[in-house]
Structure formats: structure tokens, C-alpha cells
N, C-alpha and C positions, 0 to 999 in steps of 0.2 A: 448435300447442299449446305453451304456455309451461311450462317446467320450473321449479318454485319453488326447486329446489336448484341452479340454474345458478351463482349467485353463490358458494355454498358449494363447489361442485365446482371452480370456477375459482380459488378461494382457495388450493387445494393447490399451484398453480403460481407463487404470488407469495411471495417471501421477505420476511419482516417483520423480520428481524434477531434475533428470539428464537431461542435455541438455537445461535446461531453463537458460535464461540470463536476469537479471534484468536491464532494460535500463533507468528507471526513477523513482525516489523517491521524492515526493514533500517535501519541508522543513517542511511542516505542520504535517507530520506523527508523530514526537516525540515532538510536541509542546503542552504545557499545556493548551493552549486555543483552541485546535482542538476539534470540536464537531461532526465530521463526514466527509463524502466525500466532501461536499462543505460548511460546516459550521464552523464558528469561533466565539468565545465569544466576541472578540473585534470588528471585522468588519461585523459580521452577515454572509454575503456571502463572501467567500474568494476572494480577488483580484487575477486575473489571473496571474499577474506578479509574485506574491509570490507562487502561486500554481505550476507554471511552472519553478520556480527557476531562472527567468530572473532578478529578483531583490531580495535583502535580505530583509526579513520582519523586520521592526524596533521594533516590540513588541514580537518577538518570545522568548519563555521561554521553556527550556528543562523540560520535565515532571519530577516531583519530586523536582524541585527548588521552592523556595518561590516565589509566584506569587503576 
């Protein structure tokens, strides 16, 4: 027996982006030296102050700029 509401029921488990609010973006995201979640070509492990945006990173380069 087919349930006509299966699609509606399954939609509850799919995020469509509505209602989401971005609350933090590390400055490392668009940096040319970014090598992943906690990696940096310059520092190795990203300093927490730069990762949490409490201090500006002195070596940050936008992706696509001459490094």
C-alpha cells in the first residue's frame, strides 16, 4: 500500500537552506594559504586568534592574488 504523504514525510529530513543563519566565517576561508579545517601553509596549525577572527591575520592573501 502506497502512502501519498511519503514525499512530504521525507521532506522533513532534507535541509533546503531556508531558516539557516550563518553566524561565523573564519577569515581563513578565502585565504590562498588555507589548507583545510585547521591547516595553513604559513603557520602549519592555524592560530586560534586568526581562526576565530579576534585578530587580523598578517599574512592573509585572497585566493587568486599573487602569493
